[in-house]
MARDO-982264 format. One record per residue (C-alpha): x, y, z; residue in three letters. Coordinates in steps of 0.5 Angstrom, whole numbers, padded with zeros to 4 digits, always signed. Layout:
// MARDO-982264
XYZALA...
END
This chain:
// MARDO-982264
+0011+0033+0009UNK+0011+0027+0013UNK+0005+0022+0014UNK+0004+0024+0021UNK+0004+0031+0019UNK-0001+0030+0013UNK-0006+0027+0017UNK-0006+0032+0023UNK-0007+0037+0017UNK-0013+0032+0014UNK-0016+0033+0021UNK-0016+0040+0022UNK-0018+0041+0015UNK-0025+0039+0017UNK-0028+0046+0019UNK-0024+0049+0013UNK-0027+0046+0006UNK-0022+0050+0002UNK-0017+0046+0006UNK-0020+0040+0005UNK-0018+0040-0003UNK-0011+0042-0001UNK-0010+0036+0003UNK-0014+0031-0001UNK-0009+0033-0007UNK-0003+0032-0002UNK-0006+0025-0001UNK-0006+0024-0008UNK+0000+0026-0011UNK+0005+0027-0005UNK+0004+0021-0001UNK+0010+0019+0002UNK+0012+0012-0001UNK+0014+0006+0003UNK+0021+0004+0004UNK+0023-0001-0002UNK+0025-0006+0003UNK+0021-0009+0008UNK+0024-0008+0015UNK+0026-0013+0019UNK+0019-0016+0023UNK+0015-0022+0024UNK+0008-0024+0022UNK+0004-0025+0029UNK-0003-0028+0030UNK-0008-0025+0035UNK-0015-0023+0037UNK-0017-0017+0040UNK-0024-0018+0042UNK-0026-0023+0047UNK-0030-0023+0054UNK-0030-0026+0061UNK-0034-0027+0067UNK-0032-0019+0068UNK-0038-0018+0064UNK-0042-0023+0060UNK-0037-0028+0058UNK-0039-0035+0061UNK-0032-0037+0063UNK-0026-0034+0068UNK-0021-0029+0066UNK-0015-0034+0067UNK-0019-0039+0063UNK-0020-0035+0057UNK-0012-0033+0057UNK-0010-0040+0057UNK-0015-0041+0051UNK-0011-0035+0047UNK-0004-0039+0049UNK-0007-0046+0047UNK-0009-0044+0040UNK-0003-0041+0039UNK-0004-0033+0039UNK+0002-0029+0040UNK-0002-0023+0042UNK-0009-0021+0045UNK-0013-0016+0048UNK-0018-0017+0054UNK-0024-0012+0051UNK-0030-0013+0054UNK-0036-0008+0055UNK-0036-0002+0059UNK-0042+0001+0064UNK-0042-0003+0070UNK-0042-0010+0073UNK-0044-0014+0079UNK-0038-0019+0079UNK-0031-0020+0078UNK-0027-0024+0073UNK-0028-0031+0077UNK-0036-0030+0078UNK-0036-0027+0084UNK-0041-0021+0087UNK-0037-0015+0088UNK-0041-0014+0095UNK-0040-0022+0097UNK-0037-0021+0104UNK-0034-0028+0103UNK-0030-0026+0097UNK-0029-0018+0099UNK-0030-0017+0107UNK-0029-0010+0105UNK-0034-0007+0100UNK-0028-0005+0094UNK-0034-0001+0090UNK-0033+0006+0089UNK-0037+0011+0086UNK-0045+0012+0085UNK-0049+0006+0088UNK-0053+0002+0083UNK-0055-0005+0083UNK-0057-0011+0078UNK-0060-0017+0080UNK-0060-0015+0088UNK-0052-0014+0087UNK-0049-0008+0087UNK-0045-0006+0081UNK-0038-0004+0080UNK-0037+0001+0075UNK-0032-0001+0069UNK-0028+0005+0069UNK-0026+0002+0076UNK-0025-0006+0075UNK-0021-0004+0069UNK-0016+0000+0073UNK-0016-0003+0080UNK-0018-0011+0078UNK-0017-0012+0070UNK-0010-0009+0069UNK-0007-0013+0075UNK-0010-0019+0072UNK-0007-0018+0066UNK+0000-0016+0069UNK-0001-0023+0072UNK-0002-0026+0066UNK+0004-0023+0062UNK+0008-0026+0067UNK+0005-0033+0066UNK+0006-0033+0059UNK+0012-0029+0058UNK+0013-0030+0050UNK+0006-0027+0049UNK+0003-0020+0049UNK-0003-0018+0053UNK-0006-0012+0051UNK-0011-0007+0056UNK-0018-0006+0052UNK-0025-0005+0053UNK-0031-0006+0048UNK-0034+0001+0048UNK-0041+0002+0048UNK-0041+0008+0043UNK-0045+0014+0044UNK-0051+0014+0039UNK-0049+0007+0036UNK-0047+0000+0038UNK-0040-0003+0040UNK-0033-0002+0039UNK-0026-0006+0040UNK-0021-0001+0044UNK-0014-0002+0046UNK-0009+0003+0050UNK-0002+0001+0051UNK+0001+0005+0057UNK+0004+0003+0064UNK-0002+0003+0067UNK-0010+0003+0066UNK-0011+0010+0067UNK-0012+0013+0060UNK-0017+0006+0059UNK-0021+0008+0065UNK-0021+0015+0063UNK-0024+0013+0057UNK-0029+0008+0059UNK-0032+0014+0065UNK-0032+0019+0060UNK-0035+0016+0053UNK-0038+0010+0055UNK-0046+0010+0054UNK-0048+0005+0059UNK-0043+0008+0064UNK-0048+0013+0068UNK-0043+0014+0074UNK-0042+0021+0076UNK-0037+0021+0082UNK-0031+0019+0079UNK-0027+0017+0086UNK-0020+0017+0086UNK-0019+0019+0079UNK-0012+0023+0077UNK-0011+0021+0070UNK-0008+0027+0067UNK-0012+0028+0061UNK-0018+0026+0064UNK-0025+0031+0064UNK-0030+0030+0069UNK-0035+0032+0063UNK-0039+0026+0061UNK-0040+0026+0053UNK-0044+0020+0052UNK-0050+0021+0049UNK-0049+0024+0041UNK-0046+0022+0035UNK-0041+0028+0036UNK-0039+0025+0043UNK-0037+0019+0040UNK-0033+0023+0035UNK-0030+0027+0041UNK-0028+0020+0044UNK-0024+0019+0038UNK-0021+0026+0038UNK-0020+0025+0046UNK-0015+0019+0044UNK-0012+0022+0039UNK-0010+0027+0043UNK-0007+0023+0048UNK-0003+0019+0043UNK+0000+0026+0040UNK+0001+0028+0047UNK+0005+0022+0049UNK+0000+0021+0055UNK-0001+0014+0052UNK+0004+0010+0048UNK-0001+0007+0043UNK-0008+0006+0042UNK-0013+0003+0037UNK-0021+0004+0036UNK-0023-0001+0031UNK-0031-0002+0031UNK-0034-0009+0032UNK-0039-0013+0028UNK-0041-0006+0024UNK-0047-0009+0020UNK-0051-0012+0026UNK-0055-0007+0028UNK-0056-0002+0023UNK-0052+0003+0028UNK-0046+0005+0023UNK-0047+0009+0016UNK-0040+0011+0012UNK-0041+0018+0014UNK-0040+0016+0021UNK-0033+0012+0020UNK-0031+0018+0016UNK-0033+0023+0022UNK-0029+0018+0027UNK-0023+0017+0022UNK-0022+0025+0020UNK-0022+0026+0028UNK-0017+0021+0029UNK-0013+0018+0023UNK-0008+0015+0028UNK-0012+0011+0033UNK-0019+0010+0029UNK-0017+0006+0023UNK-0021+0000+0022UNK-0027-0005+0023UNK-0028-0012+0024UNK-0030-0014+0017UNK-0031-0021+0020UNK-0035-0021+0026UNK-0034-0026+0032UNK-0039-0031+0034UNK-0038-0035+0028UNK-0042-0041+0030UNK-0048-0038+0030UNK-0053-0040+0024UNK-0052-0033+0021UNK-0044-0033+0022UNK-0045-0027+0027UNK-0051-0024+0026UNK-0058-0025+0029UNK-0062-0021+0024UNK-0062-0021+0016UNK-0065-0015+0015UNK-0059-0012+0017UNK-0055-0015+0012UNK-0052-0021+0014UNK-0045-0024+0013UNK-0043-0027+0007UNK-0038-0033+0007UNK-0037-0031+0015UNK-0036-0023+0013UNK-0040-0018+0014UNK-0043-0014+0008UNK-0040-0008+0008UNK-0033-0012+0007UNK-0036-0018+0003UNK-0039-0013-0003UNK-0035-0011-0008UNK-0036-0004-0009UNK-0039-0003-0003UNK-0038+0001+0004UNK-0031-0002+0005UNK-0029+0000-0002UNK-0032+0007-0002UNK-0027+0008+0004UNK-0021+0006+0000UNK-0023+0010-0006UNK-0022+0016-0002UNK-0015+0014-0001UNK-0017+0013+0007UNK-0012+0008+0011UNK-0018+0004+0014UNK-0016-0003+0015UNK-0020-0009+0016UNK-0019-0014+0022UNK-0023-0020+0025UNK-0023-0023+0032UNK-0027-0029+0036UNK-0032-0024+0040UNK-0032-0030+0045UNK-0037-0031+0050UNK-0039-0038+0051UNK-0036-0044+0047UNK-0041-0048+0042UNK-0040-0054+0046UNK-0043-0051+0052UNK-0049-0048+0049UNK-0045-0042+0046UNK-0045-0039+0039UNK-0037-0038+0039UNK-0030-0041+0038UNK-0025-0040+0043UNK-0020-0034+0041UNK-0015-0037+0036UNK-0019-0043+0034UNK-0022-0041+0028UNK-0021-0033+0027UNK-0014-0030+0027UNK-0011-0023+0025UNK-0005-0023+0023UNK+0000-0017+0024UNK+0007-0016+0021UNK+0010-0013+0027UNK+0017-0009+0026UNK+0022-0010+0030UNK+0024-0003+0031UNK+0029-0002+0036UNK+0032-0009+0033UNK+0032-0012+0040UNK+0029-0019+0037UNK+0022-0018+0041UNK+0016-0015+0039UNK+0013-0010+0044UNK+0006-0008+0045UNK+0007-0002+0042UNK+0010-0005+0036UNK+0004-0010+0035UNK-0001-0004+0035UNK+0004+0000+0030UNK+0003-0006+0026UNK-0004-0006+0026UNK-0004+0001+0025UNK+0001+0000+0018UNK-0005-0004+0015UNK+0000-0010+0013UNK-0004-0015+0016UNK-0009-0020+0014UNK-0015-0024+0017UNK-0017-0031+0016UNK-0022-0037+0018UNK-0020-0044+0020UNK-0013-0042+0019UNK-0014-0043+0011UNK-0007-0040+0011UNK-0002-0038+0016UNK+0002-0033+0012UNK+0001-0028+0007UNK+0006-0023+0003UNK+0002-0018-0002UNK+0007-0013-0005UNK+0006-0008-0011UNK+0013-0006-0015UNK+0015-0001-0020UNK+0022-0001-0022UNK+0026-0002-0016UNK+0020+0001-0011UNK+0016-0004-0008UNK+0011-0004-0002UNK+0007-0009+0002UNK+0000-0008+0005UNK-0002-0002+0007UNK+0004+0002+0003UNK+0003+0007-0002UNK+0007+0006-0008UNK+0008+0013-0012UNK+0010+0014-0019UNK+0012+0020-0023UNK+0007+0019-0030UNK+0004+0012-0032UNK+0007+0006-0029UNK+0008+0002-0035UNK+0009-0005-0031UNK+0006-0006-0024UNK+0008-0012-0022UNK+0004-0015-0016UNK+0006-0021-0012UNK+0003-0026-0007UNK+0006-0031-0003UNK+0002-0035+0001UNK+0002-0042+0006UNK-0003-0046+0008UNK-0002-0051+0015UNK-0002-0058+0014UNK-0008-0058+0019UNK-0013-0053+0023UNK-0017-0054+0029UNK-0023-0057+0026UNK-0024-0064+0030UNK-0030-0068+0032UNK-0031-0065+0039UNK-0037-0071+0041UNK-0043-0066+0041UNK-0042-0063+0034UNK-0040-0068+0029UNK-0036-0065+0024UNK-0033-0066+0017UNK-0026-0064+0017UNK-0021-0063+0011UNK-0014-0060+0011UNK-0015-0053+0009UNK-0013-0051+0002UNK-0014-0045-0002UNK-0018-0046-0008UNK-0018-0039-0011UNK-0015-0032-0010UNK-0019-0026-0013UNK-0016-0019-0014UNK-0020-0013-0013UNK-0018-0006-0015UNK-0021+0000-0015UNK-0020+0007-0017UNK-0018+0013-0012UNK-0022+0019-0013UNK-0020+0023-0007UNK-0023+0025+0000UNK-0030+0026+0000UNK-0031+0033+0003UNK-0037+0033+0009UNK-0041+0038+0006UNK-0041+0033-0001UNK-0048+0030-0002UNK-0043+0023-0003UNK-0041+0024+0004UNK-0046+0018+0006UNK-0046+0014-0001UNK-0043+0008+0001UNK-0041+0005-0005UNK-0035+0005-0011UNK-0037+0004-0017UNK-0030+0003-0020UNK-0028-0003-0015UNK-0029-0009-0019UNK-0026-0016-0019UNK-0020-0016-0024UNK-0017-0023-0024UNK-0018-0030-0020UNK-0012-0034-0019UNK-0013-0042-0018UNK-0008-0048-0017UNK-0005-0047-0024UNK-0003-0041-0022UNK+0000-0042-0016UNK+0008-0044-0016UNK+0009-0048-0010UNK+0017-0049-0007UNK+0019-0054-0003UNK+0017-0051+0004UNK+0010-0050+0002UNK+0010-0043+0000UNK+0006-0042-0006UNK+0007-0035-0011UNK+0003-0032-0016UNK+0006-0026-0020UNK+0001-0022-0024UNK+0003-0016-0028UNK-0002-0010-0030UNK+0001-0005-0036UNK+0000+0002-0036UNK-0003+0004-0030UNK-0005+0011-0031UNK-0010+0012-0025UNK-0009+0012-0017UNK-0011+0005-0016UNK-0012+0001-0010UNK-0011-0007-0010UNK-0014-0012-0005UNK-0014-0020-0004UNK-0019-0025-0002UNK-0019-0032-0002UNK-0023-0038+0000UNK-0023-0046+0000UNK-0029-0046-0004UNK-0029-0047-0012UNK-0034-0042-0016UNK-0041-0045-0016UNK-0041-0049-0010UNK-0048-0049-0008UNK-0051-0045-0003UNK-0044-0042-0002UNK-0041-0039-0008UNK-0044-0036-0015UNK-0041-0038-0021UNK-0036-0032-0021UNK-0033-0034-0014UNK-0037-0029-0010UNK-0039-0031-0003UNK-0047-0032-0002UNK-0051-0030+0004UNK-0049-0035+0010UNK-0057-0036+0012UNK-0058-0041+0006UNK-0054-0047+0008UNK-0057-0047+0016UNK-0064-0045+0013UNK-0065-0049+0007UNK-0061-0055+0009UNK-0061-0054+0017UNK-0053-0056+0017UNK-0050-0055+0024UNK-0047-0048+0025UNK-0040-0051+0027UNK-0040-0055+0021UNK-0042-0049+0016UNK-0036-0045+0019UNK-0031-0051+0018UNK-0034-0052+0011UNK-0033-0044+0009UNK-0026-0041+0010UNK-0024-0035+0007UNK-0018-0029+0008UNK-0018-0022+0006UNK-0012-0018+0005UNK-0011-0010+0007UNK-0010-0006+0001UNK-0004-0003-0003UNK-0005+0004-0005UNK-0002+0006-0012UNK-0001+0014-0014UNK+0001+0016-0020UNK+0003+0024-0022UNK
END
């Protein structure tokens, strides 16, 4: 059974608990191993969550595109709120006759601050997508995706992206499933997979939205797509059962969340309410807590991966809480050159996100990470499944990373910052058991913990073997692996026991400590406190 067929079986088993046990066994016993040789590809840096004047950003569409390019991103997505807005990407009102002599707005009439709004399904299709095409021509060596930030029924926000020849699918998704879109007209819509039925109220509607995109992908109506949930801890809007439901319904398009939210200059590193858990080293507690929600998902063997982005609205030097896209946070993806043409398409980058061979990083602490597991001649990278018959007598883990000579920290004239070259102090290896997929009827379906997850090793400068090109390598051996396991990494520039930053074991402390206890500036705190997180490797023995 191939992986895609396995995932389809996993989806269909939700109504059949007995079948779920069979599929679970297949996942644990018969997982298809990744090729021992990593296919030809390249690491590409990107950002998939950012805002312009089209919605609630403070700067123009073209300006934000230029900042993506300026800060060295290889790919990015325009992804901003669904619903409706009263202005275009340059801040002009849609009903201003100076800029629009003929009112371009379709659909039901609605107003905001005295101006008629355009529904986002239309602006995505008729205005944003042409702007994307124009900027693709302006930056021909970069890849720009079409997306939007979904207002999820019964929940909060989610970054979405769709790869297709036009914006029909992303427009149809927004119209049907965005909880802030109340238009009922759908004038001029002709997307083949479209339904005029609005499903934008309940959690089940959100699950159906994920299933809808999965079907468009399976039916070939879109080339690719993703549903990656945003700042997931911010408003207590998501529980682990919701992520399980979404992934069950759409395993090929709904496969992760933002472990590190945007708004990293905010004194709370992306959140405005500590009652919802806050961040630890700029990373939300779902991800930062060893044995927490992310580890619980990985403990099922779920391919549920972690990413980060800027959520740029307004730069901190202009009174906002944000860095520019690529200035501070990056998601690095290993894109495979599947057609061997020497270039990396939107489709290949989206496949890279889905593969899990990706990591996120703050402040360019590193700009390269290879994490591999090897048993004899079988070798896999992040996101991969390593399969063995019987106990693995000697599991070899290899970590290879590099830090650049400098990052984007600078004295900006407004916020006085202390800037140092990015240097990794230590890397933690975290592991947990894979005990199988949790049945939706099981009481543990709402349990967001994995008690088997723990920090198993810490590597510091004495363990780094640095070569002439500046790459550091760590090799670590684990003897007699006789359980299904996953392994993941995190690294930081901070030593264990750094006051207000890390505890004695090196775990990150809550981010409100420095800003509230010492009154340190948010930008300075972000540059002081750098982390990276890898995605996992899954190891199966049978």
